[in-house]
A tleap script that builds the chain and sets N, CA, C and O, in Angstrom:
source leaprc.protein.ff14SB
mol = sequence {
  NMET PRO SER LYS ARG ARG LEU THR MET ARG
  HIE ILE ARG GLN MET LEU ARG LEU SER ALA
  GLY GLY THR SER VAL ARG GLU ILE ALA VAL
  LEU LEU GLY ILE ALA ARG SER THR LEU GLN
  ASP ASN LEU ASP ARG ALA LYS ALA SER GLY
  LEU SER TRP PRO LEU PRO GLY GLU LEU THR
  ASP ASP ALA LEU GLU HIE ARG LEU PHE THR
  ARG ALA GLY VAL LYS GLN GLY GLN ARG ARG
  ARG HIE GLU PRO ASN TRP ALA GLN LEU SER
  ILE GLU LEU ARG SER PRO CALA
}
set mol.1.N position { 0.992 -1.031 -0.052 }
set mol.1.CA position { 0.191 -0.339 -0.237 }
set mol.1.C position { 0.892 1.056 -0.021 }
set mol.1.O position { 1.674 1.190 0.921 }
set mol.2.N position { 0.641 2.025 -0.822 }
set mol.2.CA position { 1.587 3.411 -1.205 }
set mol.2.C position { 1.326 4.150 0.512 }
set mol.2.O position { 0.421 4.028 1.338 }
set mol.3.N position { 2.217 4.686 0.492 }
set mol.3.CA position { 2.560 5.786 2.026 }
set mol.3.C position { 1.417 7.101 1.566 }
set mol.3.O position { 1.121 7.480 0.433 }
set mol.4.N position { 1.045 7.484 2.592 }
set mol.4.CA position { 0.384 8.764 2.627 }
set mol.4.C position { 1.310 10.044 2.287 }
set mol.4.O position { 2.382 10.427 2.754 }
set mol.5.N position { 0.485 10.534 1.313 }
set mol.5.CA position { 1.662 11.891 1.122 }
set mol.5.C position { 1.335 13.140 1.773 }
set mol.5.O position { 0.200 13.563 1.993 }
set mol.6.N position { 2.408 13.677 2.051 }
set mol.6.CA position { 2.040 14.970 2.954 }
set mol.6.C position { 1.261 16.024 2.518 }
set mol.6.O position { 1.585 16.387 1.388 }
set mol.7.N position { 0.378 16.627 2.995 }
set mol.7.CA position { -0.165 17.812 2.102 }
set mol.7.C position { 0.666 19.092 2.112 }
set mol.7.O position { 1.512 19.204 2.999 }
set mol.8.N position { 0.517 20.034 1.248 }
set mol.8.CA position { 1.146 21.066 1.605 }
set mol.8.C position { 0.282 22.115 2.283 }
set mol.8.O position { -0.936 22.053 2.111 }
set mol.9.N position { 0.822 23.106 3.063 }
set mol.9.CA position { 0.093 23.788 4.321 }
set mol.9.C position { -1.024 24.733 3.375 }
set mol.9.O position { -1.964 25.279 3.952 }
set mol.10.N position { -0.835 24.880 1.849 }
set mol.10.CA position { -1.766 25.437 1.173 }
set mol.10.C position { -2.926 24.724 1.072 }
set mol.10.O position { -3.987 25.309 1.286 }
set mol.11.N position { -2.914 23.331 0.727 }
set mol.11.CA position { -3.763 22.235 0.763 }
set mol.11.C position { -4.642 22.352 2.388 }
set mol.11.O position { -5.834 22.608 2.557 }
set mol.12.N position { -4.015 22.182 3.010 }
set mol.12.CA position { -4.543 22.340 4.489 }
set mol.12.C position { -5.376 23.426 4.739 }
set mol.12.O position { -6.496 23.215 5.205 }
set mol.13.N position { -4.963 24.659 4.478 }
set mol.13.CA position { -5.767 25.676 4.803 }
set mol.13.C position { -6.827 25.945 3.776 }
set mol.13.O position { -7.648 26.821 4.047 }
set mol.14.N position { -6.931 25.252 2.528 }
set mol.14.CA position { -7.849 25.252 1.844 }
set mol.14.C position { -8.986 24.120 2.207 }
set mol.14.O position { -10.188 24.275 1.994 }
set mol.15.N position { -8.433 23.048 2.746 }
set mol.15.CA position { -9.170 22.096 3.401 }
set mol.15.C position { -10.077 22.424 4.683 }
set mol.15.O position { -11.167 21.888 4.885 }
set mol.16.N position { -9.578 23.221 5.384 }
set mol.16.CA position { -10.172 23.787 6.690 }
set mol.16.C position { -11.036 25.027 6.346 }
set mol.16.O position { -12.004 25.376 7.021 }
set mol.17.N position { -10.633 25.605 5.327 }
set mol.17.CA position { -11.963 26.959 4.853 }
set mol.17.C position { -13.059 26.035 4.518 }
set mol.17.O position { -13.979 25.820 5.308 }
set mol.18.N position { -12.957 25.378 3.131 }
set mol.18.CA position { -13.752 24.418 2.770 }
set mol.18.C position { -14.887 23.857 3.623 }
set mol.18.O position { -16.096 24.052 3.502 }
set mol.19.N position { -13.984 22.851 4.835 }
set mol.19.CA position { -14.581 22.520 5.697 }
set mol.19.C position { -15.636 23.326 6.798 }
set mol.19.O position { -16.674 22.811 7.212 }
set mol.20.N position { -15.190 24.590 7.154 }
set mol.20.CA position { -15.861 25.674 7.644 }
set mol.20.C position { -16.961 26.274 6.901 }
set mol.20.O position { -17.725 27.058 7.465 }
set mol.21.N position { -17.085 25.979 5.752 }
set mol.21.CA position { -18.030 26.431 4.735 }
set mol.21.C position { -18.869 25.570 4.652 }
set mol.21.O position { -19.724 25.810 3.799 }
set mol.22.N position { -19.013 24.419 5.327 }
set mol.22.CA position { -20.267 23.290 4.864 }
set mol.22.C position { -19.967 22.266 3.825 }
set mol.22.O position { -20.746 21.324 3.683 }
set mol.23.N position { -18.922 22.371 3.101 }
set mol.23.CA position { -18.354 21.519 1.697 }
set mol.23.C position { -18.091 20.158 2.729 }
set mol.23.O position { -17.492 20.049 3.799 }
set mol.24.N position { -18.814 19.216 1.898 }
set mol.24.CA position { -18.736 17.451 2.300 }
set mol.24.C position { -17.238 17.023 2.250 }
set mol.24.O position { -16.496 17.507 1.396 }
set mol.25.N position { -16.825 16.184 3.096 }
set mol.25.CA position { -15.561 15.649 2.882 }
set mol.25.C position { -15.226 15.159 1.656 }
set mol.25.O position { -14.178 15.371 1.046 }
set mol.26.N position { -16.561 14.207 1.173 }
set mol.26.CA position { -16.179 13.812 -0.416 }
set mol.26.C position { -15.793 15.023 -1.228 }
set mol.26.O position { -14.724 15.136 -1.827 }
set mol.27.N position { -16.641 15.805 -1.198 }
set mol.27.CA position { -16.529 17.196 -2.268 }
set mol.27.C position { -15.108 17.687 -2.046 }
set mol.27.O position { -14.351 17.836 -3.006 }
set mol.28.N position { -14.693 17.968 -0.664 }
set mol.28.CA position { -13.452 18.629 -0.632 }
set mol.28.C position { -12.230 17.380 -1.436 }
set mol.28.O position { -11.295 17.721 -2.161 }
set mol.29.N position { -12.480 16.345 -1.161 }
set mol.29.CA position { -11.387 15.454 -1.442 }
set mol.29.C position { -11.378 15.478 -2.803 }
set mol.29.O position { -10.298 15.196 -3.323 }
set mol.30.N position { -12.544 15.811 -3.718 }
set mol.30.CA position { -12.631 15.726 -5.160 }
set mol.30.C position { -11.895 16.993 -5.528 }
set mol.30.O position { -10.979 16.836 -6.335 }
set mol.31.N position { -12.133 18.292 -5.066 }
set mol.31.CA position { -11.842 19.503 -5.330 }
set mol.31.C position { -10.208 19.341 -5.271 }
set mol.31.O position { -9.577 19.507 -6.315 }
set mol.32.N position { -9.613 19.059 -4.213 }
set mol.32.CA position { -8.276 19.039 -3.554 }
set mol.32.C position { -7.518 17.632 -4.578 }
set mol.32.O position { -6.317 17.440 -4.769 }
set mol.33.N position { -8.356 17.048 -4.948 }
set mol.33.CA position { -7.495 15.604 -5.619 }
set mol.33.C position { -6.644 14.621 -4.359 }
set mol.33.O position { -5.552 14.073 -4.509 }
set mol.34.N position { -7.318 14.607 -3.394 }
set mol.34.CA position { -6.683 13.973 -2.330 }
set mol.34.C position { -7.564 13.034 -1.806 }
set mol.34.O position { -8.778 13.230 -1.866 }
set mol.35.N position { -6.952 11.746 -1.153 }
set mol.35.CA position { -8.029 10.675 -0.628 }
set mol.35.C position { -8.723 11.233 0.286 }
set mol.35.O position { -8.237 12.235 0.811 }
set mol.36.N position { -9.893 10.806 0.684 }
set mol.36.CA position { -10.948 11.075 1.590 }
set mol.36.C position { -10.480 10.511 3.199 }
set mol.36.O position { -10.998 10.951 4.225 }
set mol.37.N position { -9.522 9.571 3.174 }
set mol.37.CA position { -8.838 9.307 4.393 }
set mol.37.C position { -7.884 10.207 4.678 }
set mol.37.O position { -7.876 10.730 5.792 }
set mol.38.N position { -7.111 10.469 3.901 }
set mol.38.CA position { -6.274 11.732 4.224 }
set mol.38.C position { -6.773 12.914 4.486 }
set mol.38.O position { -6.084 13.658 5.184 }
set mol.39.N position { -7.804 13.287 4.106 }
set mol.39.CA position { -8.456 14.428 4.278 }
set mol.39.C position { -8.989 14.587 5.781 }
set mol.39.O position { -8.862 15.548 6.539 }
set mol.40.N position { -9.806 13.002 6.039 }
set mol.40.CA position { -10.506 12.967 7.365 }
set mol.40.C position { -9.494 13.105 8.507 }
set mol.40.O position { -9.665 13.683 9.581 }
set mol.41.N position { -8.205 12.340 7.983 }
set mol.41.CA position { -6.956 12.349 9.264 }
set mol.41.C position { -6.787 13.883 9.382 }
set mol.41.O position { -6.991 14.332 10.510 }
set mol.42.N position { -6.520 14.577 8.619 }
set mol.42.CA position { -6.077 15.763 8.747 }
set mol.42.C position { -7.121 16.828 9.520 }
set mol.42.O position { -6.765 17.623 10.390 }
set mol.43.N position { -8.155 16.708 9.134 }
set mol.43.CA position { -9.267 17.374 9.822 }
set mol.43.C position { -9.417 17.035 11.227 }
set mol.43.O position { -9.378 17.942 12.059 }
set mol.44.N position { -9.578 15.882 11.565 }
set mol.44.CA position { -9.107 15.265 13.001 }
set mol.44.C position { -7.911 15.745 13.354 }
set mol.44.O position { -7.971 15.809 14.582 }
set mol.45.N position { -6.893 16.109 13.020 }
set mol.45.CA position { -5.608 16.453 13.511 }
set mol.45.C position { -5.849 17.894 14.062 }
set mol.45.O position { -5.699 18.181 15.250 }
set mol.46.N position { -6.268 18.843 13.017 }
set mol.46.CA position { -6.795 20.143 12.980 }
set mol.46.C position { -7.946 20.380 14.499 }
set mol.46.O position { -7.895 21.255 15.363 }
set mol.47.N position { -8.885 19.253 14.347 }
set mol.47.CA position { -9.822 19.377 15.667 }
set mol.47.C position { -8.973 19.282 16.853 }
set mol.47.O position { -8.936 20.189 17.684 }
set mol.48.N position { -8.306 18.231 16.950 }
set mol.48.CA position { -7.494 17.826 18.184 }
set mol.48.C position { -6.644 18.907 18.574 }
set mol.48.O position { -6.485 19.224 19.753 }
set mol.49.N position { -6.085 19.491 17.593 }
set mol.49.CA position { -5.041 20.645 18.111 }
set mol.49.C position { -5.899 22.020 18.084 }
set mol.49.O position { -5.233 23.053 18.156 }
set mol.50.N position { -6.897 22.106 18.016 }
set mol.50.CA position { -7.969 23.204 18.350 }
set mol.50.C position { -7.872 24.118 17.343 }
set mol.50.O position { -7.664 25.271 17.720 }
set mol.51.N position { -7.975 23.905 15.994 }
set mol.51.CA position { -7.500 24.727 14.804 }
set mol.51.C position { -9.087 24.718 14.071 }
set mol.51.O position { -9.764 23.754 13.714 }
set mol.52.N position { -9.320 25.904 14.017 }
set mol.52.CA position { -10.648 26.158 12.856 }
set mol.52.C position { -10.309 27.287 11.956 }
set mol.52.O position { -9.317 28.016 11.934 }
set mol.53.N position { -11.570 27.246 11.082 }
set mol.53.CA position { -11.274 28.330 10.106 }
set mol.53.C position { -12.139 29.438 10.842 }
set mol.53.O position { -13.146 29.129 11.480 }
set mol.54.N position { -11.631 30.923 10.701 }
set mol.54.CA position { -10.211 31.218 9.904 }
set mol.54.C position { -9.394 31.044 11.191 }
set mol.54.O position { -9.705 31.030 12.382 }
set mol.55.N position { -7.951 30.883 10.361 }
set mol.55.CA position { -6.853 30.737 11.250 }
set mol.55.C position { -6.288 32.005 11.585 }
set mol.55.O position { -6.412 32.977 10.840 }
set mol.56.N position { -5.611 32.043 12.780 }
set mol.56.CA position { -5.017 33.212 13.308 }
set mol.56.C position { -4.241 33.824 11.978 }
set mol.56.O position { -3.879 33.110 11.042 }
set mol.57.N position { -4.082 34.960 12.025 }
set mol.57.CA position { -3.424 35.785 10.760 }
set mol.57.C position { -1.534 35.640 11.058 }
set mol.57.O position { -0.698 35.657 10.155 }
set mol.58.N position { -1.295 35.530 12.246 }
set mol.58.CA position { 0.018 35.435 12.594 }
set mol.58.C position { 0.576 33.693 12.690 }
set mol.58.O position { 1.709 33.345 13.025 }
set mol.59.N position { -0.424 32.891 12.346 }
set mol.59.CA position { -0.012 31.495 12.197 }
set mol.59.C position { 0.459 31.397 10.880 }
set mol.59.O position { -0.151 31.540 9.820 }
set mol.60.N position { 2.008 31.046 11.176 }
set mol.60.CA position { 2.982 30.833 9.688 }
set mol.60.C position { 2.550 29.671 9.525 }
set mol.60.O position { 1.588 29.255 10.171 }
set mol.61.N position { 3.463 28.632 8.246 }
set mol.61.CA position { 3.030 27.544 7.651 }
set mol.61.C position { 3.754 26.768 8.622 }
set mol.61.O position { 3.157 25.797 9.088 }
set mol.62.N position { 5.047 27.031 9.059 }
set mol.62.CA position { 6.000 26.458 10.201 }
set mol.62.C position { 4.980 25.921 11.198 }
set mol.62.O position { 4.536 24.779 11.313 }
set mol.63.N position { 4.739 26.949 11.839 }
set mol.63.CA position { 3.840 26.966 13.475 }
set mol.63.C position { 2.484 25.991 12.797 }
set mol.63.O position { 2.200 25.031 13.513 }
set mol.64.N position { 1.850 26.098 11.841 }
set mol.64.CA position { 0.559 25.136 11.444 }
set mol.64.C position { 1.104 23.620 11.345 }
set mol.64.O position { 0.569 22.752 12.036 }
set mol.65.N position { 2.046 23.347 10.582 }
set mol.65.CA position { 2.540 22.082 10.631 }
set mol.65.C position { 2.989 21.602 11.564 }
set mol.65.O position { 2.927 20.382 11.722 }
set mol.66.N position { 3.621 22.485 12.533 }
set mol.66.CA position { 4.350 22.033 14.038 }
set mol.66.C position { 3.051 21.549 15.046 }
set mol.66.O position { 3.155 20.563 15.775 }
set mol.67.N position { 1.998 22.263 14.989 }
set mol.67.CA position { 0.651 22.010 15.762 }
set mol.67.C position { -0.177 20.782 14.997 }
set mol.67.O position { -1.054 20.163 15.601 }
set mol.68.N position { 0.107 20.543 13.890 }
set mol.68.CA position { -0.803 19.576 13.275 }
set mol.68.C position { -0.211 17.887 13.234 }
set mol.68.O position { -0.846 16.834 13.168 }
set mol.69.N position { 1.054 18.112 13.294 }
set mol.69.CA position { 2.083 16.826 12.905 }
set mol.69.C position { 3.074 16.685 14.280 }
set mol.69.O position { 3.828 15.713 14.330 }
set mol.70.N position { 3.062 17.522 15.229 }
set mol.70.CA position { 3.903 16.883 16.148 }
set mol.70.C position { 3.014 16.481 17.094 }
set mol.70.O position { 2.005 16.992 17.581 }
set mol.71.N position { 3.905 14.927 17.335 }
set mol.71.CA position { 2.984 13.959 18.202 }
set mol.71.C position { 3.110 14.370 19.964 }
set mol.71.O position { 4.141 14.716 20.540 }
set mol.72.N position { 1.924 14.232 20.486 }
set mol.72.CA position { 2.389 14.937 22.032 }
set mol.72.C position { 2.736 13.631 22.773 }
set mol.72.O position { 2.381 12.477 22.530 }
set mol.73.N position { 3.537 14.135 23.756 }
set mol.73.CA position { 4.336 13.013 24.929 }
set mol.73.C position { 5.339 12.498 24.138 }
set mol.73.O position { 6.134 11.815 24.784 }
set mol.74.N position { 5.604 12.603 22.805 }
set mol.74.CA position { 6.750 11.804 22.410 }
set mol.74.C position { 7.827 13.013 21.793 }
set mol.74.O position { 7.476 13.964 21.095 }
set mol.75.N position { 9.089 12.739 22.200 }
set mol.75.CA position { 10.120 14.098 22.079 }
set mol.75.C position { 10.407 13.393 20.887 }
set mol.75.O position { 10.338 12.165 20.829 }
set mol.76.N position { 10.715 14.089 19.962 }
set mol.76.CA position { 11.455 14.231 18.461 }
set mol.76.C position { 12.978 13.445 18.573 }
set mol.76.O position { 13.906 13.875 19.257 }
set mol.77.N position { 13.012 12.478 17.933 }
set mol.77.CA position { 14.315 11.625 18.135 }
set mol.77.C position { 14.298 10.679 18.843 }
set mol.77.O position { 15.162 9.820 18.666 }
set mol.78.N position { 13.383 10.525 19.808 }
set mol.78.CA position { 13.213 9.330 20.612 }
set mol.78.C position { 12.371 8.177 20.286 }
set mol.78.O position { 11.311 8.315 19.677 }
set mol.79.N position { 12.774 7.149 20.641 }
set mol.79.CA position { 12.043 5.759 20.370 }
set mol.79.C position { 11.177 5.675 21.498 }
set mol.79.O position { 11.505 6.038 22.628 }
set mol.80.N position { 10.003 5.165 21.173 }
set mol.80.CA position { 9.240 4.508 22.305 }
set mol.80.C position { 9.411 3.120 22.749 }
set mol.80.O position { 8.835 2.644 23.728 }
set mol.81.N position { 10.320 2.423 21.900 }
set mol.81.CA position { 10.519 1.291 22.667 }
set mol.81.C position { 11.885 1.034 22.672 }
set mol.81.O position { 12.290 1.620 21.668 }
set mol.82.N position { 12.971 0.423 23.295 }
set mol.82.CA position { 14.376 0.070 23.189 }
set mol.82.C position { 14.688 -0.714 22.098 }
set mol.82.O position { 13.916 -1.630 21.812 }
set mol.83.N position { 15.797 -0.501 21.355 }
set mol.83.CA position { 16.452 -0.968 19.980 }
set mol.83.C position { 16.885 -2.396 20.726 }
set mol.83.O position { 17.458 -2.543 21.806 }
set mol.84.N position { 16.451 -3.316 19.852 }
set mol.84.CA position { 17.035 -4.936 20.330 }
set mol.84.C position { 18.276 -4.811 20.211 }
set mol.84.O position { 18.762 -3.861 19.597 }
set mol.85.N position { 18.997 -5.749 20.777 }
set mol.85.CA position { 20.419 -6.261 20.501 }
set mol.85.C position { 20.409 -6.865 19.365 }
set mol.85.O position { 19.795 -7.932 19.397 }
set mol.86.N position { 20.888 -6.567 18.309 }
set mol.86.CA position { 20.792 -7.165 16.898 }
set mol.86.C position { 21.660 -8.053 16.954 }
set mol.86.O position { 21.340 -9.217 16.717 }
set mol.87.N position { 22.942 -7.719 17.276 }
set mol.87.CA position { 24.283 -8.899 17.440 }
set mol.87.C position { 23.733 -10.156 17.813 }
set mol.87.O position { 23.723 -11.139 17.073 }
set mol.88.N position { 23.138 -10.105 19.311 }
set mol.88.CA position { 22.872 -11.142 19.805 }
set mol.88.C position { 21.707 -11.779 19.277 }
set mol.88.O position { 21.703 -13.009 19.304 }
set mol.89.N position { 20.525 -11.064 18.709 }
set mol.89.CA position { 19.520 -11.836 17.766 }
set mol.89.C position { 20.149 -12.519 16.437 }
set mol.89.O position { 19.847 -13.668 16.115 }
set mol.90.N position { 20.907 -11.845 15.811 }
set mol.90.CA position { 21.567 -12.512 14.993 }
set mol.90.C position { 22.162 -14.105 15.035 }
set mol.90.O position { 22.033 -15.055 14.262 }
set mol.91.N position { 22.790 -13.945 16.162 }
set mol.91.CA position { 23.398 -15.109 16.690 }
set mol.91.C position { 22.251 -16.209 17.004 }
set mol.91.O position { 22.300 -17.383 16.638 }
set mol.92.N position { 21.443 -15.741 17.584 }
set mol.92.CA position { 20.199 -16.735 17.845 }
set mol.92.C position { 19.447 -17.232 16.858 }
set mol.92.O position { 18.824 -18.285 16.999 }
set mol.93.N position { 19.430 -16.492 15.709 }
set mol.93.CA position { 18.905 -16.895 14.563 }
set mol.93.C position { 19.479 -17.878 13.766 }
set mol.93.O position { 18.771 -18.698 13.183 }
set mol.94.N position { 20.784 -17.878 13.675 }
set mol.94.CA position { 21.821 -18.678 13.128 }
set mol.94.C position { 21.736 -19.945 13.736 }
set mol.94.O position { 21.950 -20.868 12.951 }
set mol.95.N position { 21.500 -20.254 14.846 }
set mol.95.CA position { 21.621 -21.171 15.491 }
set mol.95.C position { 20.533 -22.289 15.222 }
set mol.95.O position { 19.415 -21.781 15.128 }
set mol.96.N position { 20.535 -23.737 15.064 }
set mol.96.CA position { 19.879 -24.463 14.824 }
set mol.96.C position { 18.890 -24.684 15.856 }
set mol.96.O position { 19.270 -24.738 17.026 }
set mol.97.N position { 17.412 -24.847 15.504 }
set mol.97.CA position { 16.177 -25.049 16.369 }
set mol.97.C position { 16.278 -26.185 17.216 }
set mol.97.O position { 15.352 -26.474 17.974 }
savepdb mol mol.pdb
quit
């Protein structure tokens, strides 16, 4: 399955504007040429971030991206689980069962 492509901030702003205007998710997806699931995911992110149309004038594209795509509770560059000992795992896999 192909991975979801990240939308431009212009698409996200249009998506929020159209959604606030009462346009259906299906129509917005057709207008912007994106999948409904991607659109719904981004609308859910915006709702969880407390964003609605009209966006504040001082909200830059970088700030908008940060509010939508930063996961709460996980520091950037940190893994949720510890890395396994790959050398030991490789040895175990080579040994006969």
